[in-house]
N, C-alpha and C positions, 0 to 999 in steps of 0.2 A: 857493575855497581857504580864505579867512579863516573862513568858516562852519564848516568842518571843524576848523580849529584851535580855534575857540571851544568845540567839543564837548569837547575835552580840558580847556579851562579850566573849563567848567561842571562836569565830573565831579570834577576835583580840588578846585575851590573850595568846592563844597557838600558834599563827602563827607568833609571833615575834621572833622565835628561830633563824632564819638566821641573824637577827640583834643583836643577843646576848643580849636581854633584861635581866636585872638583875633578873627578876622574872622567867625567862624561861631558857631553855637550861642548867638547873642545873644538869641534869643527863640523860643518855640514859637508860631507864628502860629495864629490862629483863622480858619478858613474859614467865612464866613457864607453858608449855602447857600440859594439861591432856586430853586424848582421851577416850571417852566412846562409844562403839558400840551398835547399835540397830539392831538385826538380827531376821529373821523369816525364818524357813525352808531352811537353808543353803543359805541365801541371806542377804547381808549387805544392810540395808534400809537407815540408816542415821548414821552420826557421830556427837556426841555432843562434841564440842571443848570448853575447858575452859582455859582462860588465867589468871593465878594467878600472882599478882604483890606484890612487897615487901611493908612492912609497911612504909618505907621511901618514896616510890613513892606515896603511899596512902596519907601520910601526906602532901606531896607537892601538890597533886591534891586538897586536902582539902583547901589549901591556896587560890586557885583560884575559888572554887565553893561554899564555905560556906557563902552564902549571908546573912543569918540571924544571923551569928556570934555565933551559938550555939556549935561550935567546933565539929560538926559531919556532915556527908553527909546524908541529908534527901532524901526521895524518889524522890521529884521533882528535887533536885540537882543531884542525880544519873542519872535521866533521861536526864539531860543536858550533863553530862559526856558521857553518851551513845550516844547521838546525835553527839557529837564531834568525838567520835571514829568511828561511822558508816560513818560519812561524809568523813573521810579520808580513811577508809578501803574499802568501797564498790566499789570504782573505781579501786581498786588494788587487787580484788579477795581475800580480807581479808588477804593478804600477805602470802597465803599458796597455795602450788601446790601439787596435788594428782595424783599419777601414780600407775599402777599395771602391773605385768608381772608374767609369770609362770616359775618355775624352771624346767629344768636347763637353757634352752636357749630361753625362750619365748620372744616375741616382747613386747616392752613397750607401754602401752596405757595410755592416759590421762583420769582421772576419773572426768567426769563432774557432776555438780549437783547444784541445787539452794540453796542459803543460807537464812535461815529464823530464826525468833525468837531470834534476838540479844537482850541481856539485860545486865545491870550492877548491881552488888550487892556488899555487904561487907560480907566477911566470915572470922571470927576470926580476925577482924580488918584489913583485907587486901582487896584491890580492886580486884574484879574478873569480867572479861568480858567474856560472853558466847554467843555462837551461834550454830546453827545446820546446818550441810551440808547434804542435801538430796541426796542420791545416790541409785544406783541399780546395785549391784555387786554380781554375784554368787560367793559363797565361795567354793574354791576347795583346795584339798590337795596340798601343795607345791606352793600355790599362794602367791605372795609377794605384799604387799601394801606399797608404798613409799610415805612419806609425808615430805615436806620441807617447812620451814617457813623462809622468808627472807624479809627484808625491804631495798630496794636499796637506799632509802633516809636517812637511818641511824637513824630513830627516835626510833626504837625498836631493841633490841636483843632478841634472842629466845633460849629456852632450853626445851626439852621434858622430862616430868616426868616419863612416862610409862616405866616399865622395868619388866623383868621376863615373866611369862605366866599368862593368864587368860582364863577361860573357857567361850566361847561365845555361844556354843550349846553343846548338849550331845555328848561327845567324840570328840569335836572339840575345838581346842585351838588357841588363838592368842599369838604368841611369839614376844615380843618387843625387838628390838635392837636399842636403842636410842643413838645418839651421837650429843650433843649440839642442833643445829637447824634442825636436820634431824632424822627421825625414820623409821626403816624398820620393818613391821609387817608381820611375816610369819604365814600363816594359816596351821595348822597341825592336823591330826587325830591320834588317838591312845594314848598310854601312853607316856607322855613327861617327861623327867627327869629334865627339866628346873625348877628353883625355882619359886614358885607361886608369883604373883605380890602382893606387900603390899598395904595397904589401902591408899587412897589419902592423908589422914592426915599424915601418916608416910612418904609417898613420899615427901610431902612438907617439913616436918621437916628435912629430910635427904638431902634436896637440897640446904641448906644454903641460902634460898630465901631472907633472911633479911640481907645478908652480903654486898649487894651493897650499896654504899654510895652516898649521895648527895654532889656534889662538890661546897659547899658554901664557898665563901671567906668572909672576914669581911663585905664588902659592901652588898653582897647577903644576909648574915645573918641578918644584921640590917634592910635592905630594907624589908625583909619578916616580921620581927618582928613589924616594924612600921605599915605595911599594916594590919597585924593581929590585932594590937591594935586599929587601926582606924576603922576597921569593928566592933569591939566590942563596941567602943564608940557610933557608929551610931545605933547599934542594941539596946543599952540601953539608948538612949537619949530621954527619954519620957519628961523630963523637961529641959527647957532652962536655966540652971544655969550658972553662970559666970565660974565656974570650968569646966563644960562640954565644953563650947565654947572655953575656953583657951586651954584645953587639945586637942580638935580637931584642933585648929589652930597650936599648937606646933607639934603634930604628923603629920599633913598634910605637914608642912614645911619640917620636917625631911624626910618623905617619898619622897617628890619631890626631895630633895637633894640626897638621896641615889639612887633613881631611875636614876637620870641623871648621877650620879657618876659611875654607872656600865658601862660595855662595850656597845658601841653603835656608830652610825655614826655621831650624832649631834656634839659631841666635836671635832672629827677629821675634820669635815667639817668647823666648826667655826674657829678652829686654822689655817687651810689651807687658808681660805678666808682672815683672818686678816694678815697672813704671806704674802700673795700676794698683799694686798692693804694697809696695815698699818692701823693706827687708833689711838684712844685715849680712855681714861677711859669712857667719856660720850658716845661715839659712841658704845663702848663695852657694856655698861650698857643698852642702848636703844635696841641694837641688841638682847641681852640675854632676855630682857622682851618680845620682839616679839616672840621668840621661845616658851617661857613659856606660853604666851597668846594663841598662835596658838594651842599648845598642849591641853589646856583646852577647847577652842572653838570647836576643832575637836571632842573631847570626848563628849561634851555637845550636839552638833548637831547629832552625831551618835545615842545617846540615845533618843533624842527627835524625830528624824525621825523614829526610831524603834517603838516609842509609837504611832505616828500619821500616819505612813504609813506602818503598819505591813504587810498587805497582799501583798502590792506592793514590799516592800523591803526585808522583812525577807526571802521570798521564794528564793531569789537570793543570800543570804549570804552563803558563803563557803570560804574555804581557797583560792579559785581563786580570790575573791574580794581583799583580803589582798595582794595577789601576784600582782594584777593590781595596787593597791595603791603604792606598793613598786616600780613598774616600772615607774609610773608617777613621783614619787619623784626622781628616778634615772635620768629620762629624763630631768627634770628641772635642776638638778645638772650638767648634761653633757652640756646642752644648755648654761647655764650661764658660765660654764668653757670655752666653745668655744668662747662665746661672749667676755669674759675677755681676752682671748688669742688674738683674732682679734683686740680688742681695744688696747691691749698692743703693738702689732705690729704696729698698726696705730700711736700710740703715739711715738714710736721709729723713724719711718720713717718721720713723719710730724712735729715733735716737734723740734724747733730750740733752745729751752731753755736748760739750764744745768740740768743734772740729780739731782733730789732732789728739784727742784724748787717748791715753794709753792704758786705761783700766782693763781688767780682765774681761769685762762685758763687751767693750768695744773691740778688743783684739780678738775676741771669740768669733767675730764675724768671718775672719780669715781662716778658714778651715784648711788643715793640712791635706785633706783629701783632694782638694783642688790641685795641689802641687803634684800629687801622684798622677792624676789624669793628664795634666799638662806635660809632665815628663814622659809619660807613655806615648802621648800623641806626637811628641817631638822625636821619639826614638823608635816608633813602631815599624818604620821602614828600615830593615837591617842595613848595616854598613857593608858595602860591597867589598871593601878591603878586608874586613874581618872575616867575611865569608870565604874570601880567597885564601886567607891564612889557614882557616880551619880545613878547607878542602885539601890544600897542599900538605898540611901537616898530617891529616888523616891518611892521605895517600901514601906517605912515607913512614907512617907509624909514630910520628913525634908528638904524641898527645900532651906530654908535659910541656914541651916548648910552645905548642899552640895555646895552651892555657895561660902560660906566662905572657906570651905575646898579646893575647886578647886583653889581659888585665891592664897592661901598660898602654895599649891602644885606647882603652876606656879612660885611663888617666890623662892621656894626651888630649882626647876630646873634651874631657871635663875642664881642663884649664881654659879652653876657649869659651865654653859655656859659662864658666865661673866669671870670666871677664864681662861677658854679655849681661849676666845677672847683676854684677856690680854697677855697670853703667845704668841699668834700669833703676835700681833702688837709690843710687846716688842722684839721678835726675829727679826721682820722686822726692827725695829728701831736700834737695836744693829748691825745687819748685814749691814745696809745702812750707819751707821755712822762710823763704823770701817773699812768697806770694801766697799767704795763707788763704786768702779768699779764692784763689784759683786751684786749691788742692783737689777739690772734687772734680773739677774739669780736667785736670791732669790725669786723675785716675780713670775717668771715663774715656779719655783719649787713649790710654793704654789698653783698655778693654776693647775699644773700637778697632785698634790695630790688630788685636788678636782675632776679632770677628772677621775683619777683612781678609786676613791671612787664611782663615779656615774656609771662607767662601771661595777665595781664589784657588786654593788647593783642590777643592771639590770640583770646580769648573774645569780645571785642566786635567783632572784624573783620567778622563776618557781619551785624552790625546797622548797619553804615555804609550810608547811603543819601543821596540828594540831598535838599536842602531838608527 
């Protein structure tokens, strides 16, 4: 049951990259690829492919999958990482292309083959993803095998580790010529002067695999720290002490604040809406609470549905579901923007009152229904941290603590959204008071920003993927 719930967590947690969630998009990891050939009687039967990742990326992966808070990836957690990897890679031929040709002027042929036995593991504290590509290729002298790894969506970089020569059969060598994301393997008979390939451990050591950095800013750093602390509190919350409850409340509020303070569309959407329509502190406060509450409700329903509708729902969960959710959010934003634009045009043409009039007739143009739609579109993609809290809490049976945590996460998010709303209506107020003739242009500019945001989200929705 918990495994199926985690499928939802994996999908949501790692597919928010296009929205630049503070917990995601922190780095583009480099997969350092090592190839191991299985041959019999001068025929290549299979290629074992190992992707070795840095310790920094391994630590970042740990942040999202360490549900029991023991600061390591257990077997069941690695299984979920593997599920997420395969879900993204299997529809893209595992991001690798295999071709061969004969020297000097042979025709290039694509090397087909089934991919089997994918698995994830930890080796020397680093995450390793492995799979086997079954092939059937006769090995001939002067035959070249070309392998290229590329992710056109930009979630992975690649570098091949193999170099030098290795004996694959008696008197038959594979000579590797690797250059970043491509490698050329020449099969050669006889005595070869090329230097023998070093051990995998030496190749990894010489690759500077751990040199890549996680691009954490202040908000990212503290957002991850608070989430890590929150998971630890839930994992060790056997007793309901005042200190435990207070700590969970405080950390939940901080996580909600840092999560919302990171890059994302909700703040821009809120500022644009209040720039276009104006407002006040009370209106901003209520609006920010709506977004925070929608975030929590969305996460709660996602986890509950995954618990009680596992067979029906979990089988359809993939990155495509998150892409669809993003498109729905984008369409709502676009439609509300167009409605506000048409309403503003109607107001200009049919309103005989002066600009800035506050009578009930003029104010009636700004319907509260729009705010509900805007709040829904800003929060329709559930918060990954809230989902994580619900999953961990449900796993250990701390339903009360998860409810309290979710409430204060929502409040933490609402503080940031409230500030964004205040900036929007203050800008509207300053602009309309000092530049009355520009009031309508300021409002149209706010609507235009909303429309652009909606279109942008719709365009990038199909590019959302895991990891």
